[in-house]
Structures are given as C-alpha cells and as structure tokens.
N, C-alpha and C positions, 0 to 999 in steps of 0.2 A: 968610228963611222967614216967612210970615205965620201968624197964629193959625189959619187955616183949612187949612193944608197938613198932610198926614199925616206923622206921625213915630212911631217905635216908642215904646211905653209899657211899663212893667214894674211888677209888684207882687209882693211876697213876704210870706208869712204862714205860721204853723205849721199843719201838717195831717198826719194819719195817722201821728203819732209822728215826723215829720220836717218838712221845709219844702216848701211849694208855691210855685213861681215861675211867674207868668203873664206872657207877652209878647204884645202885639198889634202888628201892622204899622201900625196906625192908632190913635193915642192916643184918638180919639173912640169907639172900640169897647171900650175897656178895662172900663168899668163893666158893660156887658152880658155880656162874656166872663167877667168875674169872677163874676157871678151864676150863670152856667151851671156854672162850675168848682166853686163852693161847693155847688151842688145835687148834682153828681156825687160830690163827696167825701163828703157826708153820706150819700148812698145807698150807696156802697161800704163806708163805715164801719159803717152799720147792718146791712149784709148780711154782710160778710166779716171783721169784726174778731174776733180771738181774745181781745182784751183787754176786751171788753164782754160781761158775762153776759147782756145782753138782745139781743145780735146774733143774726141767723138762724144763723150758723155755730156759735155756742156752743150754741144750742138743738138743732141737728142733731147735733153731736158728743155731746151729752148723751143723744140718742136712738139712739146707735149700736146696731145689732142689730135695729132695727125699721124698717119702711118708712114714709117720710114724703113728703109733697108739698112741693116747694120753690117759691119765687117765681121769676119770670122772670129777674131779675137774678142770683139765686143759680145758676139753671140755666146762665146764660151764663158765670159765674165758674167753675163746676164743669166745664163742657164745655171751657173754655179750659185749665184745669189738667190735665184728663185728656189733652187733645191735647198739651200740653207733655210729659207723661210718655211718651206714645207716640212722639213724634218724637225724644226724647232716650234712648229705650230704658230709661226708668226712672231716669235720672240726676237728673231733676227730677220728684219724686213728691209729690202732695199728701197722701199718707197718713203723712207724717213728723211729724204733729202731736204725738204722744206723745213722740217723741224730742226735739223742740224744747222741750217743757215740761220734760222730764227734765234737759235741759242747763241749765235755769235761766231760759230765755226765756219765762216764764209771765206776764209783764206788759210794759207798754211799755218800750222800751229805756232811757228816762230813769229808770225806776224799778228796773231790774235792779241787784242788788247787785254792785258791781265786784269784790268779794272775798268769798268764802264758804268756811268751813271744812268745809262739808258735801260729802262726796265724791260724785262722779257715780254714779248707780245703774248696775247691770249693763246694758250696751247691748243693745238688741234691734233687728234690722232692721225697717224699716217694713213695715206689713201688705202693701203692694203695691197699686198702682193697678188691677191686673187683678182684684182681689177686690172692687172697688166695684161694686155692682149699681145701674145707672143706666138709667132709661127716659126718654130726653129728650122723646119725644113726649108723654107724660103727666106729665112732670116729677116722676117718682117715684124716690126714692133710698133705698138701704139700705146702710149701712156695716157691715162686719164688727164684731161685738161687741168692745169695747175699743179700737176705732180712732178716731183724731181726725184731722180734716182740717186742713191749714194751707195757705193760699193766698199765703204770703209771696213766692213766686217769680213770681206772675202777677197778683194782684189789684191791686196799685198800678200796674203797667204797664197793666192793663186800664182802670183809672180814668183814666190819662193819655190813652190812645187815645180813650176815650169822650168825655172832656171836650174835647179838642182838636177832634174831629170836630163835636161839637154846638155848641161855641162858634163855630167857623168858619161853620157853617150859620146860626146865629142872627144873627151880625153881618155876614156876607158878606165878612169880611176874613181876613187871615192870623193864625194863632194858634200859639204855642208854649207847651206845658205841661211843666214840669219838677217831678216829684215825687221829691225826694231822689235825683236821678241818673237817674230814668226819664223820658226826654225824648220827647215826641210832638209832631208838627207837623201842621197842616192848613191848607187855604186857600193863598193866594199869599204867599210869603215876601217880606220887604222887599227892596229893592235890595241886592245883595251877599249876601243870605241871612242866616240866623240864625247868630251865632257862639256856640259852646258850648265851655266849658273842660272838659278831661278830667283827672281826678286821683283821689287816694285818698278825699278827703272833700269833699263839696259844701259843707259848713258852714264849713270852715277853708281858705281859699284858700292855695295854695302853688304852687311851680313845676310846670308841666305844659303840654302842648300845647293849642292851640285849633284847632277844626275848624269849617268852615262847612257848615251844613245848609240845603238848599233844600226838601227834602221828606223824608217818612219819619220815622224815629225812631232814637234812640240810647239805650243803657242800659249802665250800669256796675255790676258786682258786685265785691265785695271782701271781704277777711278781716281787714283791719287796723284797721277803725274800730269795728265792733260786736263787741267782745270783752269778756270778763270772765273771772274765775278761780274755779275750784271746787277746793278742797283743793290749792292750788298748781299746778293744771293749767289752762292757758289754753284757753278754748273760744270759739267764735264761732257766728253764727246760721245758717250754711249747713251743712246736715246731709247726709251721704252716706246715702241711703236703704238702701244695702246693709249698712251697719254700725250705723246709728242714732247715730253720733257726728259731731262737727264734722269736716269734711273735713281731711285732713292738709295742712299748709302747703306750697304749691308756687307758686301765683300770688297776688300781692298784690292785683291788680285785673285784671279783664278788661272791656273795653269793646267792644261790638258795635253795628254799624249794620244796620238792617233796615227793611222796609216798614212794620212796626208795632212799637210799643213792646213788646207781648207777645212777639213773635218775638225782638226784640233781647235782652230780659231773660231769656227762656228759654235762649237760646244762651249768654249771659254767665254765668248761674248754672250751667248744665251744664258749662261749661268749668272753673269753679272745682272742681266735684265730680270731674270727669274727671282733673284734675291733669296729669301728664306726657303723657297721650294727648289732651289738649285740642287741641293744634295740628293733629294729623291729623284729628280730628273736625271742627273748625271749617273746615279747608281743604276738607273734603268738602261743607260747606254753601255755600261760595262767598261767605259774608258777610264784609264788611270787619270786621276785628277788631284790637284792640291789647291784648296781654297783657304784664303787668309781673310778672316773676319776683320772688320775695321778696328776691333780692339786687339788684334794680333793673334787671336786664337786660330789655330791651324786645323783643318779637317782634311784628311787624306783618304782617298777612295780608290777602288778598283785595282788594288795592288800597287799603288804608288810606291816607288822604291825609297828606302832610307837614304838620307843625304850622305854623300861621301865625305864632305868637309865644308866648313864655312867658306863662302866665296862671294864674288860680285853679283849684282843684280842682273836680271835678264831683260826687264822691260820697265 
C-alpha cells in the first residue's frame, strides 16, 4: 500500500459525558470529518444538555408553564423525542426529566455519587408527552408547570445521525460515528463494511459478538453500567415513564439495528422499559435486535446476524 491509498482511520475522544469514536473510510478525510463532528457535538450539548445551566434545555425547563420560542436545533430534538414517544406508545417519553433528577442523575454520570444514604423520593409518573403543547410551525413550546424534559433517549442518537450525514457530505467519503454505543454511518463503507463490537460497556472491552455494518445504524441500551445506589437501593438511568422509577431488571442490554440511530436507540430504550413484553413489541417492528437477559440468556430477532468473532463491548 502506498501513502496515497485510502485506508480506514479512527479517532476517539471524550464527549457528551461518554466517548466519541470517529471512523472514516479514507484516512485523508479524518481531519475534516472530525471538525464536523466536534461542531455537531458542541451544538447538541449547548442545546440539549441537562447538566449545563446555560443550555437551551435548562432554560426551557426553568420556564415550564409559559410559552417560549425555541431554536431550530431544539425544535428538531423535541420533534424527534415526541415522535419516539408516539411510536413507543409512551415507553420512551421526554417528560421524565423530574424522575431522572429525583433518581439522582442530576449531574454528569462521572459526578453521580455511587452510594448515597438519601432515600428516593416518592415516585410520580411522568407528566406525559401528550401534555406538551408544541407548535412546530412557529417553534412555540409550552411545558406543563413543574415538568422537565430529558432527551437522554434521543439527543445523542440524533447527534450521531447528524454528524455522520454532515461529515460524509463534507468529505465525500464513508463515515462512522459512535457516541457511547449509538452508532451511525453515512457514505460508502470501506470494503467489507464497518465492524462493530456489541456488549455491555463500550468503554471496557469484554467478550461479545462483532457485527458488520454497511449502512444504517446500531444502538445499544443497557442497565448494568450506569447504575448507583440510593439508601441501599440500586437505580439506573432508564426510567419507566408510567412509574417514575428505574425500570425493573429484566434485560441487561438490548441492541437494535435500524435505518437511523434515532430509530435504533428509540427501539432499544423502549425494549428495556417494556421488559418481558419487549420481544413481542420488537418482533412487530421487524428490526434486527439482540436482547441479553440479566441471566445472560440471549434472544435474537428480525434476522440479527451471527457474530463474526469474540471482541470488545460496545456500550
């Protein structure tokens, strides 16, 4: 191979409270693709972060009960989150913000206290996405008083989709973006496709399957990594909107493939919330999926491919 021939390049760095990994099918496009990704990550953080008091989301949550105009990016993030709620019949609901905060996830996960003697407050169901007053034409939003939005199930996936699409357009080459297990691709994949490891934790490689992706997206949701304890009770970051509590343990991880990362992560998060009924629901979507029970039993649906070889985890 000469120095002028294309080869896959990769770059990993911290972002959005997790890690961002960028792959380009041609090493010569990595710098330009990285610039696009950094721009998109900054935009989504400034717009959708719950952990920044100066973010647009924080300002809008503080204004709950009054009508406000939102930016174009916030409008896209909100529309995406409300669509996720609609297609999952409320299993994924952006109005779980107060419940997430009450559970102790009121700061970046790295700063969450792993053990606290403070008991959980009395749980309350989420306000409900149907109660959000949203005028997309004029970008006018009014939340019910006391309601807080959380885009945890969709914003990172949206950032992956946006970054991959824009980086591929800007460079004219194939791109893969992995944001903490939310994987989006765009452009022409390298020969043989992109290889993606699937597992419990993207940051700590362990035994698990590897799949090949030539287009579309992949997302993994799980309950075994982002956990902490409140008054001897283990909680995690995926909240059941119907109860306002962390979902009961049933699936350790769920990985879904779809045309977009938003759709993949919406489905994987909904499956965690749905618990035992997730298999029937996912079967109805027709999406390829891999579900790992808390006892390690694996269920594969929708033509999920056989693993290529043991490899590291994805999330």
